[in-house]
mmCIF entry with sequence, helices, sheets and N, C-alpha, C, O atoms, coordinates in Angstrom:
data_MODEL
# 
_entry.id   MODEL 
# 
_entity.id                         1 
_entity.type                       polymer 
_entity.pdbx_number_of_molecules   1 
# 
_entity_poly.entity_id                      1 
_entity_poly.type                           'polypeptide(L)' 
_entity_poly.nstd_linkage                   no 
_entity_poly.nstd_monomer                   no 
_entity_poly.pdbx_seq_one_letter_code       MAEAKKESKSSMLQIRVPDTLKENLEAKAKKAGVSLNQYIMFLFVEKMEKSEK 
_entity_poly.pdbx_seq_one_letter_code_can   MAEAKKESKSSMLQIRVPDTLKENLEAKAKKAGVSLNQYIMFLFVEKMEKSEK 
_entity_poly.pdbx_strand_id                 A 
# 
loop_
_entity_poly_seq.entity_id 
_entity_poly_seq.num 
_entity_poly_seq.mon_id 
_entity_poly_seq.hetero 
1 1  MET n 
1 2  ALA n 
1 3  GLU n 
1 4  ALA n 
1 5  LYS n 
1 6  LYS n 
1 7  GLU n 
1 8  SER n 
1 9  LYS n 
1 10 SER n 
1 11 SER n 
1 12 MET n 
1 13 LEU n 
1 14 GLN n 
1 15 ILE n 
1 16 ARG n 
1 17 VAL n 
1 18 PRO n 
1 19 ASP n 
1 20 THR n 
1 21 LEU n 
1 22 LYS n 
1 23 GLU n 
1 24 ASN n 
1 25 LEU n 
1 26 GLU n 
1 27 ALA n 
1 28 LYS n 
1 29 ALA n 
1 30 LYS n 
1 31 LYS n 
1 32 ALA n 
1 33 GLY n 
1 34 VAL n 
1 35 SER n 
1 36 LEU n 
1 37 ASN n 
1 38 GLN n 
1 39 TYR n 
1 40 ILE n 
1 41 MET n 
1 42 PHE n 
1 43 LEU n 
1 44 PHE n 
1 45 VAL n 
1 46 GLU n 
1 47 LYS n 
1 48 MET n 
1 49 GLU n 
1 50 LYS n 
1 51 SER n 
1 52 GLU n 
1 53 LYS n 
# 
_struct_asym.id          A 
_struct_asym.entity_id   1 
# 
loop_
_struct_conf.conf_type_id 
_struct_conf.id 
_struct_conf.pdbx_PDB_helix_id 
_struct_conf.beg_label_comp_id 
_struct_conf.beg_label_asym_id 
_struct_conf.beg_label_seq_id 
_struct_conf.pdbx_beg_PDB_ins_code 
_struct_conf.end_label_comp_id 
_struct_conf.end_label_asym_id 
_struct_conf.end_label_seq_id 
_struct_conf.pdbx_end_PDB_ins_code 
_struct_conf.beg_auth_comp_id 
_struct_conf.beg_auth_asym_id 
_struct_conf.beg_auth_seq_id 
_struct_conf.end_auth_comp_id 
_struct_conf.end_auth_asym_id 
_struct_conf.end_auth_seq_id 
_struct_conf.pdbx_PDB_helix_class 
_struct_conf.details 
_struct_conf.pdbx_PDB_helix_length 
HELX_P HELX_P1 AA1 ASP A 19 ? ALA A 32 ? ASP A 19 ALA A 32 1 ? 14 
HELX_P HELX_P2 AA2 LEU A 36 ? SER A 51 ? LEU A 36 SER A 51 1 ? 16 
# 
_struct_conf_type.id          HELX_P 
_struct_conf_type.criteria    ? 
_struct_conf_type.reference   ? 
# 
loop_
_atom_site.group_PDB 
_atom_site.id 
_atom_site.type_symbol 
_atom_site.label_atom_id 
_atom_site.label_alt_id 
_atom_site.label_comp_id 
_atom_site.label_asym_id 
_atom_site.label_entity_id 
_atom_site.label_seq_id 
_atom_site.pdbx_PDB_ins_code 
_atom_site.Cartn_x 
_atom_site.Cartn_y 
_atom_site.Cartn_z 
_atom_site.occupancy 
_atom_site.B_iso_or_equiv 
_atom_site.pdbx_formal_charge 
_atom_site.auth_seq_id 
_atom_site.auth_comp_id 
_atom_site.auth_asym_id 
_atom_site.auth_atom_id 
_atom_site.pdbx_PDB_model_num 
ATOM 1   N N  . MET A 1 1  ? 0.834  -1.167 0.000  1.00 0.00 ? 1  MET A N  1 
ATOM 2   C CA . MET A 1 1  ? 0.000  0.000  0.000  1.00 0.00 ? 1  MET A CA 1 
ATOM 3   C C  . MET A 1 1  ? 0.888  1.242  0.000  1.00 0.00 ? 1  MET A C  1 
ATOM 4   O O  . MET A 1 1  ? 1.756  1.383  0.862  1.00 0.00 ? 1  MET A O  1 
ATOM 5   N N  . ALA A 1 2  ? 0.679  2.140  -0.957 1.00 0.00 ? 2  ALA A N  1 
ATOM 6   C CA . ALA A 1 2  ? 1.482  3.362  -1.080 1.00 0.00 ? 2  ALA A CA 1 
ATOM 7   C C  . ALA A 1 2  ? 1.018  4.410  -0.085 1.00 0.00 ? 2  ALA A C  1 
ATOM 8   O O  . ALA A 1 2  ? -0.178 4.594  0.142  1.00 0.00 ? 2  ALA A O  1 
ATOM 9   N N  . GLU A 1 3  ? 1.982  5.087  0.498  1.00 0.00 ? 3  GLU A N  1 
ATOM 10  C CA . GLU A 1 3  ? 1.643  6.166  1.428  1.00 0.00 ? 3  GLU A CA 1 
ATOM 11  C C  . GLU A 1 3  ? 1.221  7.403  0.653  1.00 0.00 ? 3  GLU A C  1 
ATOM 12  O O  . GLU A 1 3  ? 1.799  7.720  -0.387 1.00 0.00 ? 3  GLU A O  1 
ATOM 13  N N  . ALA A 1 4  ? 0.220  8.095  1.157  1.00 0.00 ? 4  ALA A N  1 
ATOM 14  C CA . ALA A 1 4  ? -0.211 9.337  0.526  1.00 0.00 ? 4  ALA A CA 1 
ATOM 15  C C  . ALA A 1 4  ? 0.818  10.416 0.832  1.00 0.00 ? 4  ALA A C  1 
ATOM 16  O O  . ALA A 1 4  ? 1.335  10.501 1.946  1.00 0.00 ? 4  ALA A O  1 
ATOM 17  N N  . LYS A 1 5  ? 1.109  11.245 -0.180 1.00 0.00 ? 5  LYS A N  1 
ATOM 18  C CA . LYS A 1 5  ? 2.044  12.337 0.028  1.00 0.00 ? 5  LYS A CA 1 
ATOM 19  C C  . LYS A 1 5  ? 1.392  13.428 0.847  1.00 0.00 ? 5  LYS A C  1 
ATOM 20  O O  . LYS A 1 5  ? 0.236  13.783 0.618  1.00 0.00 ? 5  LYS A O  1 
ATOM 21  N N  . LYS A 1 6  ? 2.133  13.959 1.800  1.00 0.00 ? 6  LYS A N  1 
ATOM 22  C CA . LYS A 1 6  ? 1.636  15.075 2.587  1.00 0.00 ? 6  LYS A CA 1 
ATOM 23  C C  . LYS A 1 6  ? 1.760  16.345 1.760  1.00 0.00 ? 6  LYS A C  1 
ATOM 24  O O  . LYS A 1 6  ? 2.753  16.550 1.062  1.00 0.00 ? 6  LYS A O  1 
ATOM 25  N N  . GLU A 1 7  ? 0.739  17.196 1.847  1.00 0.00 ? 7  GLU A N  1 
ATOM 26  C CA . GLU A 1 7  ? 0.806  18.470 1.148  1.00 0.00 ? 7  GLU A CA 1 
ATOM 27  C C  . GLU A 1 7  ? 1.778  19.386 1.873  1.00 0.00 ? 7  GLU A C  1 
ATOM 28  O O  . GLU A 1 7  ? 1.747  19.504 3.098  1.00 0.00 ? 7  GLU A O  1 
ATOM 29  N N  . SER A 1 8  ? 2.623  20.016 1.117  1.00 0.00 ? 8  SER A N  1 
ATOM 30  C CA . SER A 1 8  ? 3.599  20.932 1.690  1.00 0.00 ? 8  SER A CA 1 
ATOM 31  C C  . SER A 1 8  ? 3.071  22.358 1.595  1.00 0.00 ? 8  SER A C  1 
ATOM 32  O O  . SER A 1 8  ? 2.548  22.776 0.562  1.00 0.00 ? 8  SER A O  1 
ATOM 33  N N  . LYS A 1 9  ? 3.217  23.091 2.688  1.00 0.00 ? 9  LYS A N  1 
ATOM 34  C CA . LYS A 1 9  ? 2.792  24.480 2.690  1.00 0.00 ? 9  LYS A CA 1 
ATOM 35  C C  . LYS A 1 9  ? 3.954  25.409 2.415  1.00 0.00 ? 9  LYS A C  1 
ATOM 36  O O  . LYS A 1 9  ? 3.800  26.630 2.452  1.00 0.00 ? 9  LYS A O  1 
ATOM 37  N N  . SER A 1 10 ? 5.107  24.847 2.141  1.00 0.00 ? 10 SER A N  1 
ATOM 38  C CA . SER A 1 10 ? 6.265  25.640 1.771  1.00 0.00 ? 10 SER A CA 1 
ATOM 39  C C  . SER A 1 10 ? 7.127  24.824 0.811  1.00 0.00 ? 10 SER A C  1 
ATOM 40  O O  . SER A 1 10 ? 6.972  23.610 0.684  1.00 0.00 ? 10 SER A O  1 
ATOM 41  N N  . SER A 1 11 ? 8.018  25.513 0.155  1.00 0.00 ? 11 SER A N  1 
ATOM 42  C CA . SER A 1 11 ? 8.913  24.860 -0.788 1.00 0.00 ? 11 SER A CA 1 
ATOM 43  C C  . SER A 1 11 ? 10.347 25.173 -0.427 1.00 0.00 ? 11 SER A C  1 
ATOM 44  O O  . SER A 1 11 ? 10.647 26.201 0.180  1.00 0.00 ? 11 SER A O  1 
ATOM 45  N N  . MET A 1 12 ? 11.217 24.274 -0.810 1.00 0.00 ? 12 MET A N  1 
ATOM 46  C CA . MET A 1 12 ? 12.628 24.487 -0.555 1.00 0.00 ? 12 MET A CA 1 
ATOM 47  C C  . MET A 1 12 ? 13.240 25.142 -1.784 1.00 0.00 ? 12 MET A C  1 
ATOM 48  O O  . MET A 1 12 ? 13.011 24.715 -2.916 1.00 0.00 ? 12 MET A O  1 
ATOM 49  N N  . LEU A 1 13 ? 14.026 26.189 -1.539 1.00 0.00 ? 13 LEU A N  1 
ATOM 50  C CA . LEU A 1 13 ? 14.705 26.905 -2.607 1.00 0.00 ? 13 LEU A CA 1 
ATOM 51  C C  . LEU A 1 13 ? 16.183 26.922 -2.276 1.00 0.00 ? 13 LEU A C  1 
ATOM 52  O O  . LEU A 1 13 ? 16.581 27.364 -1.198 1.00 0.00 ? 13 LEU A O  1 
ATOM 53  N N  . GLN A 1 14 ? 16.981 26.451 -3.188 1.00 0.00 ? 14 GLN A N  1 
ATOM 54  C CA . GLN A 1 14 ? 18.414 26.407 -2.947 1.00 0.00 ? 14 GLN A CA 1 
ATOM 55  C C  . GLN A 1 14 ? 19.076 27.409 -3.885 1.00 0.00 ? 14 GLN A C  1 
ATOM 56  O O  . GLN A 1 14 ? 18.872 27.354 -5.098 1.00 0.00 ? 14 GLN A O  1 
ATOM 57  N N  . ILE A 1 15 ? 19.868 28.325 -3.328 1.00 0.00 ? 15 ILE A N  1 
ATOM 58  C CA . ILE A 1 15 ? 20.551 29.321 -4.150 1.00 0.00 ? 15 ILE A CA 1 
ATOM 59  C C  . ILE A 1 15 ? 22.037 29.341 -3.806 1.00 0.00 ? 15 ILE A C  1 
ATOM 60  O O  . ILE A 1 15 ? 22.446 28.930 -2.719 1.00 0.00 ? 15 ILE A O  1 
ATOM 61  N N  . ARG A 1 16 ? 22.824 29.820 -4.740 1.00 0.00 ? 16 ARG A N  1 
ATOM 62  C CA . ARG A 1 16 ? 24.258 29.967 -4.506 1.00 0.00 ? 16 ARG A CA 1 
ATOM 63  C C  . ARG A 1 16 ? 24.543 31.460 -4.367 1.00 0.00 ? 16 ARG A C  1 
ATOM 64  O O  . ARG A 1 16 ? 24.111 32.270 -5.186 1.00 0.00 ? 16 ARG A O  1 
ATOM 65  N N  . VAL A 1 17 ? 25.270 31.799 -3.322 1.00 0.00 ? 17 VAL A N  1 
ATOM 66  C CA . VAL A 1 17 ? 25.658 33.189 -3.095 1.00 0.00 ? 17 VAL A CA 1 
ATOM 67  C C  . VAL A 1 17 ? 27.151 33.219 -2.771 1.00 0.00 ? 17 VAL A C  1 
ATOM 68  O O  . VAL A 1 17 ? 27.706 32.239 -2.274 1.00 0.00 ? 17 VAL A O  1 
ATOM 69  N N  . PRO A 1 18 ? 27.788 34.343 -3.054 1.00 0.00 ? 18 PRO A N  1 
ATOM 70  C CA . PRO A 1 18 ? 29.206 34.456 -2.694 1.00 0.00 ? 18 PRO A CA 1 
ATOM 71  C C  . PRO A 1 18 ? 29.387 34.300 -1.179 1.00 0.00 ? 18 PRO A C  1 
ATOM 72  O O  . PRO A 1 18 ? 28.510 34.670 -0.398 1.00 0.00 ? 18 PRO A O  1 
ATOM 73  N N  . ASP A 1 19 ? 30.523 33.752 -0.780 1.00 0.00 ? 19 ASP A N  1 
ATOM 74  C CA . ASP A 1 19 ? 30.797 33.538 0.643  1.00 0.00 ? 19 ASP A CA 1 
ATOM 75  C C  . ASP A 1 19 ? 30.678 34.826 1.444  1.00 0.00 ? 19 ASP A C  1 
ATOM 76  O O  . ASP A 1 19 ? 30.160 34.815 2.561  1.00 0.00 ? 19 ASP A O  1 
ATOM 77  N N  . THR A 1 20 ? 31.152 35.934 0.886  1.00 0.00 ? 20 THR A N  1 
ATOM 78  C CA . THR A 1 20 ? 31.104 37.201 1.618  1.00 0.00 ? 20 THR A CA 1 
ATOM 79  C C  . THR A 1 20 ? 29.669 37.640 1.873  1.00 0.00 ? 20 THR A C  1 
ATOM 80  O O  . THR A 1 20 ? 29.369 38.172 2.942  1.00 0.00 ? 20 THR A O  1 
ATOM 81  N N  . LEU A 1 21 ? 28.780 37.427 0.913  1.00 0.00 ? 21 LEU A N  1 
ATOM 82  C CA . LEU A 1 21 ? 27.372 37.775 1.107  1.00 0.00 ? 21 LEU A CA 1 
ATOM 83  C C  . LEU A 1 21 ? 26.754 36.893 2.178  1.00 0.00 ? 21 LEU A C  1 
ATOM 84  O O  . LEU A 1 21 ? 26.022 37.384 3.038  1.00 0.00 ? 21 LEU A O  1 
ATOM 85  N N  . LYS A 1 22 ? 27.039 35.602 2.139  1.00 0.00 ? 22 LYS A N  1 
ATOM 86  C CA . LYS A 1 22 ? 26.508 34.680 3.144  1.00 0.00 ? 22 LYS A CA 1 
ATOM 87  C C  . LYS A 1 22 ? 26.989 35.071 4.535  1.00 0.00 ? 22 LYS A C  1 
ATOM 88  O O  . LYS A 1 22 ? 26.207 35.072 5.485  1.00 0.00 ? 22 LYS A O  1 
ATOM 89  N N  . GLU A 1 23 ? 28.254 35.397 4.659  1.00 0.00 ? 23 GLU A N  1 
ATOM 90  C CA . GLU A 1 23 ? 28.802 35.797 5.959  1.00 0.00 ? 23 GLU A CA 1 
ATOM 91  C C  . GLU A 1 23 ? 28.123 37.072 6.462  1.00 0.00 ? 23 GLU A C  1 
ATOM 92  O O  . GLU A 1 23 ? 27.819 37.191 7.649  1.00 0.00 ? 23 GLU A O  1 
ATOM 93  N N  . ASN A 1 24 ? 27.890 38.018 5.561  1.00 0.00 ? 24 ASN A N  1 
ATOM 94  C CA . ASN A 1 24 ? 27.221 39.264 5.928  1.00 0.00 ? 24 ASN A CA 1 
ATOM 95  C C  . ASN A 1 24 ? 25.794 38.995 6.390  1.00 0.00 ? 24 ASN A C  1 
ATOM 96  O O  . ASN A 1 24 ? 25.350 39.551 7.394  1.00 0.00 ? 24 ASN A O  1 
ATOM 97  N N  . LEU A 1 25 ? 25.079 38.148 5.664  1.00 0.00 ? 25 LEU A N  1 
ATOM 98  C CA . LEU A 1 25 ? 23.700 37.802 6.039  1.00 0.00 ? 25 LEU A CA 1 
ATOM 99  C C  . LEU A 1 25 ? 23.666 37.064 7.373  1.00 0.00 ? 25 LEU A C  1 
ATOM 100 O O  . LEU A 1 25 ? 22.792 37.322 8.201  1.00 0.00 ? 25 LEU A O  1 
ATOM 101 N N  . GLU A 1 26 ? 24.609 36.148 7.587  1.00 0.00 ? 26 GLU A N  1 
ATOM 102 C CA . GLU A 1 26 ? 24.664 35.415 8.851  1.00 0.00 ? 26 GLU A CA 1 
ATOM 103 C C  . GLU A 1 26 ? 24.898 36.365 10.024 1.00 0.00 ? 26 GLU A C  1 
ATOM 104 O O  . GLU A 1 26 ? 24.285 36.214 11.081 1.00 0.00 ? 26 GLU A O  1 
ATOM 105 N N  . ALA A 1 27 ? 25.788 37.347 9.835  1.00 0.00 ? 27 ALA A N  1 
ATOM 106 C CA . ALA A 1 27 ? 26.065 38.312 10.903 1.00 0.00 ? 27 ALA A CA 1 
ATOM 107 C C  . ALA A 1 27 ? 24.827 39.142 11.221 1.00 0.00 ? 27 ALA A C  1 
ATOM 108 O O  . ALA A 1 27 ? 24.531 39.393 12.389 1.00 0.00 ? 27 ALA A O  1 
ATOM 109 N N  . LYS A 1 28 ? 24.107 39.565 10.194 1.00 0.00 ? 28 LYS A N  1 
ATOM 110 C CA . LYS A 1 28 ? 22.894 40.368 10.403 1.00 0.00 ? 28 LYS A CA 1 
ATOM 111 C C  . LYS A 1 28 ? 21.794 39.536 11.049 1.00 0.00 ? 28 LYS A C  1 
ATOM 112 O O  . LYS A 1 28 ? 21.050 40.036 11.893 1.00 0.00 ? 28 LYS A O  1 
ATOM 113 N N  . ALA A 1 29 ? 21.688 38.273 10.658 1.00 0.00 ? 29 ALA A N  1 
ATOM 114 C CA . ALA A 1 29 ? 20.691 37.386 11.262 1.00 0.00 ? 29 ALA A CA 1 
ATOM 115 C C  . ALA A 1 29 ? 21.003 37.172 12.735 1.00 0.00 ? 29 ALA A C  1 
ATOM 116 O O  . ALA A 1 29 ? 20.105 37.197 13.577 1.00 0.00 ? 29 ALA A O  1 
ATOM 117 N N  . LYS A 1 30 ? 22.273 36.962 13.044 1.00 0.00 ? 30 LYS A N  1 
ATOM 118 C CA . LYS A 1 30 ? 22.679 36.760 14.439 1.00 0.00 ? 30 LYS A CA 1 
ATOM 119 C C  . LYS A 1 30 ? 22.373 38.003 15.268 1.00 0.00 ? 30 LYS A C  1 
ATOM 120 O O  . LYS A 1 30 ? 21.876 37.902 16.390 1.00 0.00 ? 30 LYS A O  1 
ATOM 121 N N  . LYS A 1 31 ? 22.672 39.172 14.713 1.00 0.00 ? 31 LYS A N  1 
ATOM 122 C CA . LYS A 1 31 ? 22.402 40.430 15.420 1.00 0.00 ? 31 LYS A CA 1 
ATOM 123 C C  . LYS A 1 31 ? 20.905 40.610 15.664 1.00 0.00 ? 31 LYS A C  1 
ATOM 124 O O  . LYS A 1 31 ? 20.496 41.150 16.692 1.00 0.00 ? 31 LYS A O  1 
ATOM 125 N N  . ALA A 1 32 ? 20.089 40.151 14.704 1.00 0.00 ? 32 ALA A N  1 
ATOM 126 C CA . ALA A 1 32 ? 18.629 40.249 14.831 1.00 0.00 ? 32 ALA A CA 1 
ATOM 127 C C  . ALA A 1 32 ? 18.070 39.152 15.732 1.00 0.00 ? 32 ALA A C  1 
ATOM 128 O O  . ALA A 1 32 ? 16.907 39.209 16.130 1.00 0.00 ? 32 ALA A O  1 
ATOM 129 N N  . GLY A 1 33 ? 18.894 38.152 16.056 1.00 0.00 ? 33 GLY A N  1 
ATOM 130 C CA . GLY A 1 33 ? 18.456 37.066 16.931 1.00 0.00 ? 33 GLY A CA 1 
ATOM 131 C C  . GLY A 1 33 ? 17.574 36.041 16.249 1.00 0.00 ? 33 GLY A C  1 
ATOM 132 O O  . GLY A 1 33 ? 16.726 35.419 16.889 1.00 0.00 ? 33 GLY A O  1 
ATOM 133 N N  . VAL A 1 34 ? 17.774 35.862 14.932 1.00 0.00 ? 34 VAL A N  1 
ATOM 134 C CA . VAL A 1 34 ? 16.977 34.899 14.176 1.00 0.00 ? 34 VAL A CA 1 
ATOM 135 C C  . VAL A 1 34 ? 17.900 34.017 13.346 1.00 0.00 ? 34 VAL A C  1 
ATOM 136 O O  . VAL A 1 34 ? 19.091 34.295 13.210 1.00 0.00 ? 34 VAL A O  1 
ATOM 137 N N  . SER A 1 35 ? 17.334 32.956 12.797 1.00 0.00 ? 35 SER A N  1 
ATOM 138 C CA . SER A 1 35 ? 18.128 32.073 11.940 1.00 0.00 ? 35 SER A CA 1 
ATOM 139 C C  . SER A 1 35 ? 18.383 32.752 10.598 1.00 0.00 ? 35 SER A C  1 
ATOM 140 O O  . SER A 1 35 ? 17.695 33.705 10.230 1.00 0.00 ? 35 SER A O  1 
ATOM 141 N N  . LEU A 1 36 ? 19.362 32.257 9.886  1.00 0.00 ? 36 LEU A N  1 
ATOM 142 C CA . LEU A 1 36 ? 19.654 32.783 8.553  1.00 0.00 ? 36 LEU A CA 1 
ATOM 143 C C  . LEU A 1 36 ? 18.431 32.649 7.650  1.00 0.00 ? 36 LEU A C  1 
ATOM 144 O O  . LEU A 1 36 ? 18.109 33.569 6.898  1.00 0.00 ? 36 LEU A O  1 
ATOM 145 N N  . ASN A 1 37 ? 17.757 31.516 7.722  1.00 0.00 ? 37 ASN A N  1 
ATOM 146 C CA . ASN A 1 37 ? 16.562 31.295 6.908  1.00 0.00 ? 37 ASN A CA 1 
ATOM 147 C C  . ASN A 1 37 ? 15.478 32.335 7.233  1.00 0.00 ? 37 ASN A C  1 
ATOM 148 O O  . ASN A 1 37 ? 14.874 32.911 6.327  1.00 0.00 ? 37 ASN A O  1 
ATOM 149 N N  . GLN A 1 38 ? 15.242 32.566 8.510  1.00 0.00 ? 38 GLN A N  1 
ATOM 150 C CA . GLN A 1 38 ? 14.228 33.547 8.906  1.00 0.00 ? 38 GLN A CA 1 
ATOM 151 C C  . GLN A 1 38 ? 14.599 34.937 8.420  1.00 0.00 ? 38 GLN A C  1 
ATOM 152 O O  . GLN A 1 38 ? 13.737 35.684 7.957  1.00 0.00 ? 38 GLN A O  1 
ATOM 153 N N  . TYR A 1 39 ? 15.858 35.287 8.519  1.00 0.00 ? 39 TYR A N  1 
ATOM 154 C CA . TYR A 1 39 ? 16.304 36.611 8.102  1.00 0.00 ? 39 TYR A CA 1 
ATOM 155 C C  . TYR A 1 39 ? 16.127 36.802 6.597  1.00 0.00 ? 39 TYR A C  1 
ATOM 156 O O  . TYR A 1 39 ? 15.658 37.849 6.150  1.00 0.00 ? 39 TYR A O  1 
ATOM 157 N N  . ILE A 1 40 ? 16.501 35.800 5.828  1.00 0.00 ? 40 ILE A N  1 
ATOM 158 C CA . ILE A 1 40 ? 16.351 35.894 4.372  1.00 0.00 ? 40 ILE A CA 1 
ATOM 159 C C  . ILE A 1 40 ? 14.871 35.960 3.991  1.00 0.00 ? 40 ILE A C  1 
ATOM 160 O O  . ILE A 1 40 ? 14.500 36.711 3.089  1.00 0.00 ? 40 ILE A O  1 
ATOM 161 N N  . MET A 1 41 ? 14.026 35.186 4.666  1.00 0.00 ? 41 MET A N  1 
ATOM 162 C CA . MET A 1 41 ? 12.585 35.254 4.403  1.00 0.00 ? 41 MET A CA 1 
ATOM 163 C C  . MET A 1 41 ? 12.053 36.652 4.691  1.00 0.00 ? 41 MET A C  1 
ATOM 164 O O  . MET A 1 41 ? 11.244 37.181 3.928  1.00 0.00 ? 41 MET A O  1 
ATOM 165 N N  . PHE A 1 42 ? 12.508 37.255 5.801  1.00 0.00 ? 42 PHE A N  1 
ATOM 166 C CA . PHE A 1 42 ? 12.114 38.620 6.133  1.00 0.00 ? 42 PHE A CA 1 
ATOM 167 C C  . PHE A 1 42 ? 12.485 39.565 4.996  1.00 0.00 ? 42 PHE A C  1 
ATOM 168 O O  . PHE A 1 42 ? 11.673 40.401 4.601  1.00 0.00 ? 42 PHE A O  1 
ATOM 169 N N  . LEU A 1 43 ? 13.704 39.443 4.465  1.00 0.00 ? 43 LEU A N  1 
ATOM 170 C CA . LEU A 1 43 ? 14.145 40.308 3.379  1.00 0.00 ? 43 LEU A CA 1 
ATOM 171 C C  . LEU A 1 43 ? 13.299 40.104 2.122  1.00 0.00 ? 43 LEU A C  1 
ATOM 172 O O  . LEU A 1 43 ? 12.930 41.073 1.457  1.00 0.00 ? 43 LEU A O  1 
ATOM 173 N N  . PHE A 1 44 ? 12.990 38.845 1.795  1.00 0.00 ? 44 PHE A N  1 
ATOM 174 C CA . PHE A 1 44 ? 12.153 38.558 0.625  1.00 0.00 ? 44 PHE A CA 1 
ATOM 175 C C  . PHE A 1 44 ? 10.773 39.188 0.779  1.00 0.00 ? 44 PHE A C  1 
ATOM 176 O O  . PHE A 1 44 ? 10.286 39.866 -0.126 1.00 0.00 ? 44 PHE A O  1 
ATOM 177 N N  . VAL A 1 45 ? 10.151 38.958 1.928  1.00 0.00 ? 45 VAL A N  1 
ATOM 178 C CA . VAL A 1 45 ? 8.798  39.476 2.165  1.00 0.00 ? 45 VAL A CA 1 
ATOM 179 C C  . VAL A 1 45 ? 8.797  41.000 2.140  1.00 0.00 ? 45 VAL A C  1 
ATOM 180 O O  . VAL A 1 45 ? 7.927  41.618 1.528  1.00 0.00 ? 45 VAL A O  1 
ATOM 181 N N  . GLU A 1 46 ? 9.774  41.596 2.806  1.00 0.00 ? 46 GLU A N  1 
ATOM 182 C CA . GLU A 1 46 ? 9.866  43.057 2.840  1.00 0.00 ? 46 GLU A CA 1 
ATOM 183 C C  . GLU A 1 46 ? 9.991  43.634 1.431  1.00 0.00 ? 46 GLU A C  1 
ATOM 184 O O  . GLU A 1 46 ? 9.330  44.620 1.104  1.00 0.00 ? 46 GLU A O  1 
ATOM 185 N N  . LYS A 1 47 ? 10.825 43.032 0.607  1.00 0.00 ? 47 LYS A N  1 
ATOM 186 C CA . LYS A 1 47 ? 11.012 43.497 -0.771 1.00 0.00 ? 47 LYS A CA 1 
ATOM 187 C C  . LYS A 1 47 ? 9.736  43.308 -1.588 1.00 0.00 ? 47 LYS A C  1 
ATOM 188 O O  . LYS A 1 47 ? 9.369  44.183 -2.373 1.00 0.00 ? 47 LYS A O  1 
ATOM 189 N N  . MET A 1 48 ? 9.065  42.189 -1.412 1.00 0.00 ? 48 MET A N  1 
ATOM 190 C CA . MET A 1 48 ? 7.820  41.947 -2.151 1.00 0.00 ? 48 MET A CA 1 
ATOM 191 C C  . MET A 1 48 ? 6.745  42.957 -1.759 1.00 0.00 ? 48 MET A C  1 
ATOM 192 O O  . MET A 1 48 ? 6.022  43.460 -2.619 1.00 0.00 ? 48 MET A O  1 
ATOM 193 N N  . GLU A 1 49 ? 6.638  43.256 -0.469 1.00 0.00 ? 49 GLU A N  1 
ATOM 194 C CA . GLU A 1 49 ? 5.631  44.222 -0.013 1.00 0.00 ? 49 GLU A CA 1 
ATOM 195 C C  . GLU A 1 49 ? 5.920  45.604 -0.576 1.00 0.00 ? 49 GLU A C  1 
ATOM 196 O O  . GLU A 1 49 ? 4.994  46.307 -0.981 1.00 0.00 ? 49 GLU A O  1 
ATOM 197 N N  . LYS A 1 50 ? 7.171  46.005 -0.610 1.00 0.00 ? 50 LYS A N  1 
ATOM 198 C CA . LYS A 1 50 ? 7.540  47.310 -1.147 1.00 0.00 ? 50 LYS A CA 1 
ATOM 199 C C  . LYS A 1 50 ? 7.277  47.394 -2.650 1.00 0.00 ? 50 LYS A C  1 
ATOM 200 O O  . LYS A 1 50 ? 6.865  48.438 -3.154 1.00 0.00 ? 50 LYS A O  1 
ATOM 201 N N  . SER A 1 51 ? 7.515  46.300 -3.358 1.00 0.00 ? 51 SER A N  1 
ATOM 202 C CA . SER A 1 51 ? 7.322  46.321 -4.804 1.00 0.00 ? 51 SER A CA 1 
ATOM 203 C C  . SER A 1 51 ? 5.853  46.306 -5.199 1.00 0.00 ? 51 SER A C  1 
ATOM 204 O O  . SER A 1 51 ? 5.517  46.664 -6.328 1.00 0.00 ? 51 SER A O  1 
ATOM 205 N N  . GLU A 1 52 ? 4.977  45.903 -4.296 1.00 0.00 ? 52 GLU A N  1 
ATOM 206 C CA . GLU A 1 52 ? 3.547  45.857 -4.572 1.00 0.00 ? 52 GLU A CA 1 
ATOM 207 C C  . GLU A 1 52 ? 2.877  47.216 -4.376 1.00 0.00 ? 52 GLU A C  1 
ATOM 208 O O  . GLU A 1 52 ? 1.731  47.406 -4.783 1.00 0.00 ? 52 GLU A O  1 
ATOM 209 N N  . LYS A 1 53 ? 3.581  48.154 -3.758 1.00 0.00 ? 53 LYS A N  1 
ATOM 210 C CA . LYS A 1 53 ? 2.998  49.480 -3.494 1.00 0.00 ? 53 LYS A CA 1 
ATOM 211 C C  . LYS A 1 53 ? 3.122  50.389 -4.686 1.00 0.00 ? 53 LYS A C  1 
ATOM 212 O O  . LYS A 1 53 ? 2.684  51.539 -4.634 1.00 0.00 ? 53 LYS A O  1 
# 
């Protein structure tokens, strides 16, 4: 019997960035007290909201 696939409410996106950019983002995320993933999501959402205005 095959297992039903669970619906995902998010997707994984893998990107390549220069090491210096990653280090800069990690430092800013640490200063903000959030994970790198959370910080990048914040930046994406913020940019999308600004572009919709």
